[in-house]
Backbone as numpy.savetxt, mean C-alpha at the origin, in Angstrom:
# Nx Ny Nz CAx CAy CAz Cx Cy Cz
-3.76 16.05 -12.44 -3.17 15.10 -11.55 -4.37 14.22 -10.84
-5.23 13.45 -11.37 -5.97 13.07 -10.41 -5.84 12.36 -8.77
-6.86 11.64 -7.88 -6.82 11.24 -6.98 -6.10 9.67 -7.42
-6.84 9.24 -8.47 -6.53 8.10 -8.46 -4.20 7.95 -9.00
-4.08 8.49 -9.59 -2.54 9.24 -10.19 -2.03 9.21 -8.55
-2.37 9.88 -7.78 -1.73 10.12 -6.44 -1.64 9.09 -6.02
-2.67 8.37 -5.67 -2.63 6.77 -4.49 -1.77 6.17 -5.63
-2.04 6.06 -6.66 -1.16 4.88 -7.59 0.66 5.12 -7.60
1.17 6.54 -7.04 2.29 6.58 -7.45 2.61 7.50 -5.92
1.83 7.03 -4.86 2.34 7.70 -3.58 3.56 7.74 -3.04
3.95 6.38 -3.34 5.39 6.31 -2.88 6.14 7.29 -3.30
6.11 7.21 -4.79 7.12 7.87 -5.68 7.07 8.96 -5.14
5.98 9.67 -4.87 5.89 11.19 -4.41 6.00 11.24 -3.32
5.92 10.20 -2.42 6.58 10.16 -1.08 8.37 10.24 -1.05
8.44 9.60 -1.80 10.02 9.06 -2.01 10.39 10.91 -2.28
9.96 11.67 -3.36 10.59 12.70 -4.19 10.67 13.66 -3.06
9.61 14.43 -1.91 9.40 14.62 -1.16 10.23 14.73 0.02
10.74 13.02 0.60 11.98 12.71 1.41 13.29 13.48 0.79
13.44 13.06 -0.45 14.90 13.65 -0.55 14.39 15.04 -0.94
14.29 15.78 -0.82 13.89 17.04 -1.43 14.28 17.91 -0.05
12.91 17.08 1.06 13.30 17.76 2.35 14.42 17.53 2.68
15.06 16.07 2.53 16.16 16.00 3.00 17.27 16.58 2.47
17.25 16.76 1.31 18.76 17.72 0.25 18.30 18.92 1.22
17.43 19.53 1.65 17.61 21.51 2.10 17.57 21.17 3.95
17.80 20.25 4.64 17.75 19.79 5.91 19.54 19.58 5.96
20.42 19.05 5.14 21.74 18.51 5.10 22.36 19.84 4.66
21.89 20.35 4.22 22.22 22.16 2.88 22.11 22.83 4.40
21.22 23.02 4.87 21.01 23.50 6.70 22.07 23.58 7.27
22.46 22.15 8.01 23.09 21.69 8.96 24.70 22.47 8.53
25.18 21.27 7.32 25.92 21.42 6.92 26.62 22.96 6.12
25.82 23.83 5.77 26.57 24.83 5.24 25.65 26.36 5.30
24.34 26.44 4.84 23.39 27.66 5.89 23.59 28.04 7.50
23.19 27.19 8.14 23.54 27.25 9.19 24.95 27.81 9.70
25.88 27.22 9.22 27.27 27.72 9.17 27.46 29.14 8.54
26.99 29.58 7.88 27.23 30.81 7.27 25.99 31.87 8.14
25.29 31.27 8.50 24.28 32.19 9.19 24.73 32.59 10.52
25.69 31.59 11.49 26.32 31.76 12.58 27.99 32.83 12.28
28.81 32.61 10.93 29.66 33.53 10.74 28.84 34.86 10.37
27.93 35.07 9.61 27.35 36.16 9.72 26.73 36.82 10.85
25.94 36.35 11.78 25.81 36.25 13.44 26.84 36.90 13.96
27.86 36.18 14.09 29.46 36.18 15.20 29.61 37.95 14.39
29.84 38.00 12.76 30.07 39.30 12.34 29.42 40.62 12.96
28.44 40.36 12.77 27.27 41.50 13.22 27.67 42.16 14.72
27.47 40.73 15.84 27.72 41.36 17.06 29.42 41.87 17.41
29.79 40.97 16.56 31.55 41.72 16.55 31.19 43.45 16.35
30.71 43.35 14.96 30.52 44.90 14.91 29.81 45.89 15.70
28.83 45.17 16.67 28.40 45.92 17.33 28.57 46.45 18.71
29.56 45.25 19.00 30.12 45.49 20.18 31.40 46.61 19.67
31.98 46.67 18.48 32.85 47.37 18.17 32.79 48.34 18.16
31.64 48.91 17.87 31.01 50.31 17.42 30.75 50.88 19.64
30.07 49.92 20.05 29.82 50.20 21.42 30.88 50.50 22.21
32.00 50.12 21.84 32.82 50.26 22.47 33.80 51.31 22.44
33.98 51.77 21.30 34.34 52.87 20.54 32.93 54.26 21.19
31.83 54.16 21.14 31.28 54.89 21.76 31.48 55.21 22.83
31.33 53.72 23.95 31.87 54.14 25.37 33.17 54.63 25.92
34.65 55.18 24.31 35.29 55.48 24.76 35.26 56.87 24.66
34.13 57.06 23.44 34.02 58.70 23.43 33.05 58.87 24.54
32.56 58.22 25.56 32.12 59.12 27.19 30.20 59.00 26.39
30.02 58.37 25.20 28.43 58.13 24.97 27.70 56.87 25.46
26.61 57.21 26.36 26.05 56.03 26.84 25.14 55.10 25.28
25.60 53.85 26.30 25.02 52.69 24.79 24.09 51.82 25.53
23.33 51.54 24.63 22.74 50.29 24.93 22.84 48.74 24.68
23.26 47.69 25.28 23.51 46.66 25.00 22.66 45.85 24.62
21.58 45.85 25.38 19.90 45.20 25.23 20.37 44.58 23.92
19.96 45.18 22.49 20.07 44.73 21.37 20.87 43.78 20.81
21.52 43.26 21.68 22.98 42.87 21.04 22.43 41.44 20.80
21.64 40.51 21.91 21.22 39.45 21.17 19.87 39.13 20.26
19.50 40.24 20.24 18.42 40.14 19.54 18.63 40.32 17.88
19.91 40.74 17.68 20.27 40.99 16.46 21.13 39.52 16.10
21.71 38.92 16.90 22.24 37.78 16.72 21.51 36.57 16.64
20.32 36.86 17.19 18.90 35.96 16.95 18.14 36.16 15.52
18.11 37.38 15.11 17.26 37.56 14.20 18.64 36.97 12.67
19.36 37.46 13.05 20.50 36.72 11.90 20.10 34.78 11.76
20.34 33.90 13.06 20.54 32.79 13.19 19.05 32.28 12.50
17.68 32.97 12.47 16.42 32.24 12.49 16.85 31.75 11.29
16.23 30.70 10.92 15.98 30.21 9.52 14.59 30.59 8.86
15.28 31.10 7.99 14.24 30.93 6.56 13.05 30.36 6.75
11.90 30.84 6.74 10.55 30.34 6.50 10.42 28.52 6.01
11.19 28.49 4.74 11.11 27.42 3.74 11.99 25.81 4.46
13.01 26.61 5.02 13.95 26.09 5.20 13.44 25.22 6.50
12.57 26.01 7.69 12.51 25.59 8.40 10.99 24.60 8.83
10.26 24.54 7.82 9.24 23.89 7.11 9.76 22.62 6.68
10.60 22.50 5.98 11.65 21.21 5.52 12.04 21.21 6.50
13.17 21.32 7.73 13.73 20.42 8.36 12.40 19.55 9.02
11.37 20.42 9.46 10.49 19.96 10.37 9.64 18.63 10.16
9.68 18.97 8.34 8.65 18.09 7.57 9.66 16.66 7.27
11.22 16.92 7.31 11.84 15.92 6.59 11.83 14.57 8.02
12.14 14.62 8.74 11.85 13.11 9.78 10.38 12.19 9.86
9.99 13.41 9.28 8.05 12.95 9.20 7.80 11.84 7.95
8.28 12.72 6.97 8.43 12.12 5.68 9.26 10.35 5.88
9.84 10.76 6.15 11.32 9.93 6.67 10.71 8.90 6.84
10.17 8.88 8.42 9.40 7.93 9.33 8.33 7.29 8.25
7.62 8.22 7.78 6.41 7.45 7.29 6.51 6.30 5.67
7.71 7.21 4.77 8.41 6.45 3.90 8.87 5.39 4.47
9.59 4.99 5.28 10.18 3.87 5.60 9.09 2.67 6.34
8.62 3.30 7.12 7.33 2.51 7.88 6.15 1.55 6.72
5.84 2.28 5.54 5.14 1.99 4.35 5.47 1.12 3.39
7.20 1.47 3.30 7.66 0.78 2.66 8.64 -0.48 2.70
9.02 -0.69 4.28 9.03 -1.88 4.60 8.39 -2.93 5.79
7.46 -2.18 6.29 7.02 -2.78 7.38 5.45 -3.07 6.97
4.67 -1.90 7.35 3.08 -2.07 7.21 2.52 -0.93 6.51
1.35 -0.99 5.49 1.36 -0.25 4.58 -0.75 -0.02 4.58
-0.94 0.74 5.06 -2.92 0.73 5.16 -3.27 0.91 3.92
-4.62 0.35 3.67 -5.32 0.47 2.52 -6.68 0.20 3.00
-7.58 1.04 2.02 -8.88 1.21 2.21 -9.31 0.34 1.06
-10.55 -0.46 1.31 -11.31 -1.68 0.52 -11.91 -0.70 0.08
-12.16 -0.35 -1.36 -12.92 -0.03 -2.45 -13.99 -0.59 -2.73
-14.29 -1.69 -3.08 -15.35 -2.59 -3.69 -15.90 -3.58 -2.87
-17.00 -4.82 -3.43 -17.26 -5.82 -2.62 -16.70 -6.84 -3.13
-15.78 -7.08 -4.15 -15.18 -8.07 -4.09 -14.90 -9.50 -3.28
-13.93 -8.74 -2.15 -14.18 -9.93 -1.22 -15.19 -9.54 -0.40
-16.31 -9.58 -0.26 -17.23 -10.05 0.73 -17.34 -11.11 1.07
-17.30 -12.25 1.67 -17.56 -11.66 3.16 -16.23 -11.18 3.88
-15.30 -11.30 3.59 -14.22 -11.39 4.06 -13.76 -10.13 4.53
-13.63 -9.29 3.59 -13.07 -7.79 3.62 -14.73 -6.91 3.18
-14.98 -6.24 3.94 -16.14 -5.26 3.52 -15.80 -3.90 2.99
-16.74 -2.97 2.07 -16.22 -1.73 1.49 -16.13 -1.04 2.49
-15.10 -0.26 3.12 -14.88 1.20 3.93 -13.76 0.09 4.69
-13.73 -0.89 5.00 -12.51 -1.13 5.63 -11.26 -0.96 5.65
-10.38 -0.85 6.72 -9.32 0.16 6.29 -8.55 -1.18 7.28
-7.70 -1.73 6.54 -6.69 -2.97 5.98 -5.11 -2.46 6.59
-4.57 -3.36 7.20 -3.11 -2.87 6.97 -2.40 -4.60 6.60
-1.57 -4.02 5.64 -1.00 -4.87 4.63 0.68 -4.85 5.42
1.12 -6.17 5.26 2.48 -6.65 5.83 3.46 -6.72 4.64
4.15 -5.86 4.18 5.40 -5.55 2.64 6.73 -6.42 3.34
6.76 -7.06 4.51 7.56 -7.76 4.88 7.83 -9.57 4.47
6.68 -9.70 4.35 6.30 -10.83 4.74 6.65 -11.46 3.47
6.86 -11.10 2.45 6.96 -11.96 0.88 8.49 -11.47 0.55
9.00 -10.92 1.59 10.21 -10.13 1.23 10.31 -8.75 0.90
11.67 -8.65 1.49 12.18 -6.92 1.34 12.23 -6.44 -0.25
11.46 -5.31 -0.72 11.66 -4.81 -2.11 11.84 -3.39 -1.86
12.31 -3.07 -2.75 13.26 -1.79 -2.96 11.60 -0.73 -3.61
11.97 0.23 -2.31 10.58 1.72 -2.79 10.81 1.64 -4.33
9.56 2.08 -4.61 9.35 2.99 -5.55 9.41 1.83 -6.66
10.94 0.84 -7.11 10.68 0.23 -7.92 10.47 -1.40 -7.54
10.08 -1.63 -6.46 9.47 -2.94 -6.06 10.44 -3.99 -6.88
11.42 -3.88 -6.25 12.70 -4.56 -6.79 12.69 -5.84 -5.88
12.01 -6.64 -5.85 12.61 -7.56 -4.73 14.29 -8.04 -3.98
14.49 -7.87 -3.12 16.27 -7.99 -2.84 16.60 -8.78 -2.17
15.61 -9.13 -1.41 15.61 -10.17 0.22 14.40 -11.12 0.04
14.50 -12.38 -0.08 13.95 -13.77 -0.30 13.56 -14.14 1.44
12.14 -13.96 2.08 11.76 -14.24 3.17 10.60 -15.42 2.87
9.08 -15.28 2.49 8.75 -16.13 2.00 7.48 -16.19 0.89
7.27 -17.19 0.59 6.87 -17.04 -1.07 4.83 -17.08 -1.14
3.98 -16.15 -1.39 2.55 -16.47 -0.98 1.89 -17.98 -1.16
0.86 -18.25 -0.11 0.89 -19.21 0.07 -0.57 -19.66 -0.38
-1.54 -20.16 -0.96 -2.59 -20.65 -1.31 -3.63 -20.21 0.21
-4.81 -19.68 -0.34 -5.50 -18.80 0.70 -5.08 -17.62 1.60
-3.90 -16.92 1.36 -3.26 -15.86 1.50 -4.00 -14.73 0.70
-4.57 -13.81 1.36 -5.38 -12.44 1.09 -4.17 -11.54 0.78
-3.89 -11.19 -0.56 -2.86 -10.53 -0.90 -3.15 -9.41 -1.72
-2.43 -8.12 -1.08 -2.25 -6.89 -2.45 -1.18 -7.29 -3.47
-1.68 -6.07 -4.83 -0.79 -6.51 -5.57 -1.46 -5.59 -6.40
-0.05 -4.94 -7.57 -0.88 -4.08 -8.54 -1.25 -4.86 -9.30
-2.52 -4.34 -10.54 -3.56 -4.34 -11.35 -2.28 -4.65 -12.14
-1.97 -5.70 -12.95 -1.83 -5.94 -14.09 -1.78 -5.19 -15.46
-2.96 -4.84 -15.36 -3.29 -3.40 -16.70 -3.23 -2.53 -16.54
-3.05 -1.75 -15.09 -2.53 -0.68 -14.75 -1.94 -0.55 -13.53
-0.54 -0.52 -13.62 0.03 -0.53 -12.40 -0.02 0.32 -11.37
-0.71 1.66 -11.63 -1.40 2.68 -10.62 -2.10 1.89 -9.78
-2.78 1.09 -9.98 -3.90 0.58 -9.01 -3.87 -0.52 -8.38
-4.02 -0.79 -6.99 -3.96 -2.31 -5.78 -5.25 -3.00 -5.84
-5.43 -3.81 -5.84 -6.41 -5.10 -6.73 -5.42 -5.51 -5.16
-7.04 -6.47 -4.30 -6.69 -7.34 -3.20 -7.64 -8.45 -3.40
-7.04 -9.38 -3.60 -7.47 -10.86 -3.79 -7.24 -12.21 -3.53
-7.40 -13.14 -3.05 -7.34 -14.25 -2.11 -6.56 -14.67 -3.45
-5.63 -15.61 -3.18 -4.36 -16.52 -3.98 -5.23 -18.13 -3.90
-5.45 -18.24 -5.13 -5.77 -19.24 -5.36 -4.98 -20.41 -5.84
-3.61 -19.94 -6.43 -2.96 -21.43 -7.52 -1.84 -20.38 -7.16
-0.81 -21.14 -6.55 0.86 -20.93 -6.83 1.12 -21.33 -7.94
2.58 -21.04 -8.12 3.71 -21.68 -9.70 3.12 -22.98 -9.73
2.89 -23.61 -11.01 3.06 -24.75 -10.79 1.82 -25.66 -11.01
0.54 -25.09 -9.97 -0.87 -25.06 -9.71 -1.91 -25.63 -10.90
-2.27 -26.49 -10.82 -3.32 -26.62 -11.80 -4.41 -26.09 -11.37
-5.66 -24.94 -11.43 -7.11 -24.62 -11.36 -7.66 -24.97 -12.45
-8.69 -25.58 -11.70 -9.89 -25.79 -12.45 -11.56 -25.35 -11.36
-12.69 -24.33 -12.50 -13.34 -23.93 -11.42 -14.13 -24.44 -11.85
-15.51 -25.01 -12.05 -16.46 -26.08 -12.57 -17.33 -25.70 -11.50
-18.99 -25.16 -12.22 -19.67 -25.33 -11.15 -19.73 -24.75 -10.09
-19.22 -23.62 -9.54 -18.64 -22.76 -8.87 -17.74 -23.60 -7.94
-16.92 -24.53 -8.37 -16.21 -25.52 -7.49 -15.00 -25.31 -7.99
-13.88 -25.06 -6.57 -12.40 -25.17 -7.06 -11.88 -26.82 -7.10
-11.27 -27.29 -7.92 -9.85 -27.80 -7.83 -8.92 -27.49 -7.89
-8.10 -27.94 -7.10 -6.75 -27.60 -7.08 -5.73 -29.29 -7.71
-4.75 -28.62 -8.27 -4.46 -30.33 -8.48 -5.09 -31.55 -9.03
-6.57 -31.33 -9.39 -7.30 -32.82 -9.38 -7.97 -33.07 -8.38
-7.77 -32.16 -7.39 -8.83 -32.17 -6.14 -9.47 -31.72 -5.86
-10.75 -31.75 -5.55 -11.83 -30.70 -5.29 -12.19 -30.22 -3.69
-11.78 -28.89 -3.47 -12.12 -28.83 -2.44 -13.21 -29.04 -1.81
-13.12 -28.68 -0.53 -14.53 -29.16 0.18 -15.17 -27.76 0.73
-16.88 -28.13 0.58 -17.94 -27.15 0.78 -18.40 -27.19 1.93
-18.83 -26.36 2.47 -20.26 -26.76 3.90 -21.04 -25.67 3.60
-21.80 -25.66 3.55 -22.98 -24.56 2.94 -22.97 -24.37 4.90
-23.60 -22.55 4.66 -23.67 -21.94 5.71 -25.00 -20.84 5.81
-25.82 -20.09 6.67 -27.05 -19.36 6.16 -26.64 -18.47 5.33
-27.56 -18.01 4.35 -27.68 -17.21 3.31 -26.70 -16.02 3.73
-26.57 -15.53 2.90 -25.75 -14.39 3.38 -26.71 -12.75 2.65
-27.06 -12.08 3.50 -28.20 -10.95 2.97 -26.83 -9.55 2.24
-27.17 -9.50 1.00 -26.24 -8.02 0.43 -27.28 -6.91 0.88
-26.57 -6.26 1.85 -26.89 -4.78 2.34 -27.72 -3.91 1.61
-26.63 -3.92 0.39 -26.58 -2.92 -0.37 -27.50 -3.15 -1.74
-27.74 -3.94 -2.56 -28.49 -5.08 -3.52 -29.38 -5.10 -2.84
-29.67 -5.60 -1.16 -31.26 -6.42 -1.04 -31.27 -7.57 -1.38
-30.56 -8.47 -2.03 -30.49 -9.68 -2.43 -29.87 -10.50 -1.43
-29.94 -12.08 -1.40 -29.33 -13.06 -0.47 -28.24 -13.58 -1.34
-26.85 -14.06 -0.82 -26.61 -15.21 -1.71 -25.86 -16.36 -1.19
-25.92 -17.23 -1.58 -25.36 -18.35 -1.13 -23.63 -18.44 -0.21
-23.78 -18.73 0.88 -22.92 -18.85 1.78 -21.88 -20.07 1.80
-20.38 -20.31 1.74 -20.03 -21.51 1.82 -18.75 -21.05 2.53
-18.29 -22.41 3.57 -16.89 -22.01 3.52 -16.20 -23.15 2.71
-14.73 -22.39 2.58 -14.18 -23.09 1.48 -12.83 -23.67 1.97
-12.64 -25.02 2.04 -11.30 -25.13 2.45 -9.80 -25.43 2.16
-9.56 -24.26 1.35 -8.23 -23.81 0.45 -7.26 -23.97 0.99
-7.49 -23.38 2.77 -6.38 -23.70 3.56 -6.84 -23.17 4.64
-5.97 -23.72 5.60 -6.23 -23.41 7.34 -6.80 -22.05 7.71
-7.34 -21.66 8.52 -8.62 -22.24 8.53 -9.78 -21.83 7.41
-10.61 -22.57 7.42 -11.30 -21.90 6.00 -11.99 -20.74 5.95
-12.15 -20.49 4.92 -12.52 -18.68 4.81 -14.23 -19.14 3.85
-14.97 -18.03 3.74 -15.95 -17.80 3.44 -15.85 -17.47 1.96
-17.23 -17.78 1.47 -17.36 -17.26 -0.25 -18.63 -17.22 0.15
-19.00 -16.67 -1.36 -20.71 -16.11 -1.79 -20.94 -16.43 -3.25
-21.65 -17.09 -3.26 -22.38 -17.10 -5.05 -23.66 -16.78 -5.28
-24.05 -16.33 -6.32 -25.44 -15.62 -6.34 -25.64 -16.52 -7.31
-26.98 -17.32 -6.74 -27.58 -18.25 -7.67 -27.98 -17.19 -9.16
-28.13 -18.12 -10.43 -28.34 -17.73 -11.46 -27.08 -16.82 -12.20
-26.22 -16.90 -11.54 -24.72 -16.23 -12.27 -24.35 -17.52 -12.55
-23.70 -17.00 -14.07 -22.52 -18.48 -14.72 -21.40 -18.53 -14.09
-20.64 -19.69 -14.37 -19.54 -19.73 -13.51 -18.50 -18.64 -13.68
-18.39 -18.24 -14.86 -17.73 -16.75 -15.15 -18.74 -16.50 -16.86
-17.97 -15.12 -16.90 -18.41 -14.53 -18.20 -17.81 -14.51 -19.13
-18.09 -15.21 -19.99 -17.04 -15.51 -21.18 -16.38 -14.15 -21.92
-17.55 -12.98 -21.50 -17.33 -12.25 -22.81 -16.13 -10.95 -22.20
-16.24 -11.45 -20.80 -15.03 -10.83 -19.90 -13.74 -11.42 -20.06
-13.46 -11.96 -20.43 -12.16 -12.85 -21.02 -11.20 -11.92 -21.38
-10.08 -11.46 -20.86 -9.13 -10.90 -22.05 -8.23 -11.67 -22.54
-7.46 -11.22 -23.56 -6.56 -11.69 -23.55 -5.03 -11.28 -23.20
-5.38 -11.99 -21.97 -3.83 -11.46 -21.43 -2.91 -12.64 -21.71
-1.85 -11.74 -20.85 -0.27 -12.50 -21.01 -0.39 -14.01 -20.68
0.14 -14.80 -21.60 0.39 -16.22 -20.73 -1.56 -16.75 -21.11
-1.78 -16.61 -22.19 -3.42 -16.76 -21.99 -3.26 -18.44 -22.56
-2.45 -18.84 -23.22 -2.36 -19.55 -23.90 -2.03 -21.39 -22.28
-1.93 -20.61 -20.93 -2.09 -21.61 -19.73 -3.39 -21.70 -19.64
-4.38 -21.35 -20.42 -5.67 -21.39 -19.83 -6.68 -22.01 -21.32
-7.58 -22.95 -20.59 -8.56 -23.32 -21.53 -9.70 -22.90 -21.05
-10.96 -22.86 -21.71 -12.30 -22.57 -21.23 -13.12 -22.81 -21.97
-13.98 -23.52 -21.49 -15.38 -24.26 -22.03 -16.18 -23.64 -21.83
-17.64 -23.66 -21.87 -19.25 -23.18 -21.52 -19.38 -22.91 -20.27
-19.13 -24.32 -19.21 -19.30 -24.30 -18.18 -18.20 -24.14 -16.87
-16.93 -24.15 -17.98 -15.94 -24.25 -16.63 -14.26 -23.44 -17.20
-13.72 -23.64 -16.39 -12.28 -23.03 -17.21 -11.10 -23.84 -16.42
-9.31 -23.84 -17.24 -8.59 -24.63 -16.07 -7.33 -23.46 -16.88
-6.62 -23.46 -15.45 -5.50 -22.58 -15.85 -4.23 -23.35 -15.34
-3.23 -23.62 -15.94 -1.98 -24.42 -15.23 -1.42 -22.41 -14.68
-0.88 -22.60 -13.70 -0.11 -21.39 -12.92 0.99 -21.53 -13.90
1.44 -20.93 -14.64 3.27 -20.02 -14.78 4.11 -20.02 -13.27
5.39 -20.05 -14.08 6.46 -19.90 -13.06 6.28 -18.49 -12.47
7.08 -18.10 -11.36 6.59 -16.85 -10.84 5.05 -16.47 -11.10
4.13 -16.65 -10.77 2.88 -15.92 -11.06 1.96 -16.58 -10.20
0.63 -16.06 -10.15 0.00 -16.75 -8.94 -1.22 -16.15 -9.69
-2.61 -17.25 -9.18 -3.80 -16.70 -9.47 -4.55 -16.11 -8.42
-5.70 -15.49 -8.53 -6.07 -14.94 -7.96 -7.88 -14.76 -7.98
-8.55 -14.95 -6.91 -9.90 -14.85 -7.09 -10.37 -14.00 -5.77
-11.56 -13.65 -5.92 -11.80 -12.51 -4.85 -13.09 -13.55 -4.06
-13.61 -13.35 -3.01 -14.61 -14.47 -2.18 -15.81 -14.40 -2.70
-16.14 -12.89 -2.64 -17.42 -12.36 -3.89 -17.77 -13.30 -4.86
-17.42 -14.36 -5.43 -17.03 -15.12 -6.68 -17.91 -14.46 -7.79
-18.96 -13.90 -7.98 -19.90 -14.20 -8.52 -20.02 -12.51 -8.93
-19.11 -11.61 -8.24 -19.00 -10.33 -8.37 -17.40 -9.77 -7.97
-16.39 -10.60 -8.45 -15.17 -9.88 -8.63 -14.70 -10.02 -9.48
-13.76 -9.00 -9.93 -13.04 -9.25 -11.33 -11.64 -9.55 -10.98
-11.59 -10.59 -11.36 -10.07 -11.58 -10.92 -9.49 -12.07 -12.02
-8.58 -12.82 -11.51 -7.69 -13.54 -12.76 -8.24 -14.89 -13.69
-9.60 -14.73 -13.60 -10.30 -15.25 -14.28 -10.50 -14.39 -15.44
-10.73 -13.55 -15.54 -10.71 -12.34 -16.72 -9.63 -11.79 -17.13
-8.43 -11.28 -16.33 -7.24 -10.20 -16.87 -5.98 -11.17 -16.14
-6.39 -12.52 -15.71 -4.82 -13.26 -15.86 -4.56 -13.38 -14.83
-3.01 -13.90 -14.81 -1.99 -13.88 -13.60 -1.25 -12.93 -13.12
-0.79 -13.00 -11.79 -0.18 -11.76 -11.27 1.24 -12.28 -10.63
2.19 -11.38 -11.67 3.90 -11.72 -11.61 3.93 -11.35 -10.40
5.25 -12.28 -9.84 5.40 -12.43 -8.37 6.09 -9.98 -8.68
6.72 -9.71 -9.62 6.46 -8.17 -9.24 5.79 -7.45 -8.83
4.27 -7.73 -9.38 3.77 -6.80 -9.19 2.89 -6.87 -7.39
3.71 -7.64 -6.66 3.08 -8.54 -4.79 3.43 -7.04 -4.49
2.49 -6.80 -3.77 2.60 -5.36 -2.87 3.02 -6.17 -1.47
1.88 -6.95 -0.74 1.92 -7.17 0.87 1.26 -8.14 0.88
0.90 -8.85 2.28 -0.04 -9.68 2.62 -1.10 -8.61 3.74
-2.30 -8.95 3.48 -3.33 -8.19 4.13 -3.27 -9.21 5.46
-3.28 -8.43 6.54 -3.79 -9.30 7.96 -4.70 -8.96 8.58
-4.98 -7.44 9.10 -5.53 -6.96 9.71 -6.56 -5.63 9.49
-7.72 -5.99 9.68 -8.60 -4.84 9.97 -8.82 -3.77 10.87
-8.35 -2.51 10.69 -7.40 -2.25 12.36 -8.97 -0.68 12.23
-9.55 -0.73 11.31 -11.25 0.06 11.37 -12.53 0.12 9.92
-12.88 0.02 10.46 -14.33 0.17 9.99 -15.50 1.48 10.57
-15.85 2.90 10.06 -16.18 3.37 10.87 -17.72 3.30 10.67
-18.43 2.29 9.76 -19.72 1.93 9.70 -20.06 0.43 10.84
-19.21 -0.31 10.90 -18.68 -1.21 12.13 -17.82 -1.12 12.82
-17.58 -1.22 13.85 -15.94 -1.23 15.10 -15.77 -2.65 14.94
-17.24 -3.53 14.98 -16.85 -4.83 15.20 -16.11 -5.33 13.90
-16.17 -4.62 13.51 -15.21 -4.84 12.21 -13.63 -5.84 12.12
-13.14 -4.78 13.39 -11.75 -4.92 13.87 -11.18 -6.09 14.18
-10.41 -6.25 13.40 -9.79 -7.59 13.76 -8.97 -8.58 12.89
-8.37 -9.82 12.37 -7.54 -10.56 11.86 -8.71 -10.71 10.71
-7.47 -10.58 9.71 -8.29 -11.49 8.34 -7.96 -12.86 7.93
-9.00 -13.78 7.51 -7.92 -15.06 7.59 -9.05 -15.64 5.82
């Protein structure tokens, strides 16, 4: 069992732990504790009867051990004590991360400059609807993802992996990416140049722009010399027929119930250009806040 498996199935592992500790806690409250109480009462009664007999025979008795006998019998076994202690904590964590907020750590640079490697973020789990834990089945509709949202989702090719990208196309949208410029439903987005962005790891500069996919505009990066997309990396993903590719551009019509995702670091992101659309059932939640980055406290703040 490797780390990726644990992280990918953490909700299931947490659920199983909650159920097991909860069963033990309930058994103790409604059965084992009563059994211990009955045994303690019987032991104390026997102790009292013995002492009464000895007293009647004129033998001096010591009653100081009476409470110790009861306490020893009433004491919870270690495995029950630990289960009872862990159950409310596990249950609270499970409820919080399943229905309210879940923390994630950014592992790659595909969303630079919006998100940096090492950013610890919070994801809102109810913005896009209430879903059953583990099954990830939506039971209550709230809102649908909008263009420009930064969204966490299950990678379509491996549901144990969580990905984070920006929503570029919603169901029905016609997305065209040509010469590193996006057009949505035939309307090209507006781009404004900013100062070049220095990649501290590769020690290279990227062209930086603002893109008005939504309000407020967000920043994106382009790397000079790289293609709009790499045709060799395009996979035969589900509903591939909704996309057409040429040497310098591609166009996709987003199918119903799906979303088209792209990283803000456009030339260094494996996204919907290559592995296709994200089904609604894969949605985890909306990223909205960076709560810590141990390399730079300045990173703390809202995500746009």
